[in-house]
C-alpha angles and dihedrals in degrees: 000000000000117000115245092238101047131103125200123232091247091053092049092046089059090056100044111104095019129104088247094058114128122234105267112214114195111205098170112148118251092251091050092050091048088056093047108020099191137106134207109251112273095012124141118217114227136159114254088237094059093088099145091047091051092050090051091048092049097053105167095337125109116249136217114199117210130194131162099276105010094248135107100348099049096033091051096046093045089055093048091050092048090051087057095051101266118134095234135167133175125231111251109234092009119222090335089061093044095053090051092053115102116249092003106142121219122199118217110241088225090062095068119099118231093246133054089216124099130184134198143152118302127248097044123196115174119333093038089053099039092050095054088047090053092048095048095045100041111016116026121002089191095053117138122210128208123197116198140155113292094247092056102047094096093045093048090047090055097044096045099035090242130154110242119221140179095024130104122282099016131112096247104056145087119313113189106302094348120093135214092272088061092048091055092047091052096044094050096039093241099142100139121154092252095048090045089056092047091049090057091054093046092047093049093046092046100043106018087226099126134045100238113156095216093053095077091056093048091049092050094048092045093052090046092052091049090053092047097051126051092183114074094211092052089049092051091051091049091050097051094084089049091059091040088058094046090051092052090048090050093046103046111347106069094098092063115094136167089273089056087075096046091259092307132092 
């Protein structure tokens, strides 16, 4: 019989990458993580004893607690959090259950940069908005993005311990016809069918290299948002729902066409 405060890997997988995703707290022991050095996308590693810190991190968000097997560590912490007013569940089967779930991506621990701060060129349009969306939804929900003049990206990265992206001669940037969004997907092992589809739309809108029907719409909306917002951070916040919608279309909405609505929408 399922516990009333558990969530299955399949249920969590449906939430990962969406605005409704819970905060995933990974409390695997060091020896467990050394044996299986991967994280669920968007999860935050914490010690199971850091209860006050976890409550502060959670704020008003729901929480899913993950340990190696989904037993004493995650069950216990989920109950403690619930006793303190946090909407908490534990992942049934833990990381063992997650890795046995079809199409459930796992990010290598070694892939994560040391800092949660990223920096790129100012006045973003497509790739420099899509990439932050990808990072915040699938890699680090607490990521912070800096937008500066192109000639200062490297200097700001050094001074503020930030990871530079979408500039020349860095790991996260364009490679031939592939854009920064692709580089991040590859580095963090996030090549799911839905994100692959979204990457094709982003790539086509950003580079014009492929004939993808949805790319023209993304380009138009991206240019429009950049004209509406002078502040890059405000523009990024405004664009997040746009990429949320594109992701849901890529994941489970591609079969719907104009004819699906009887010619009306």
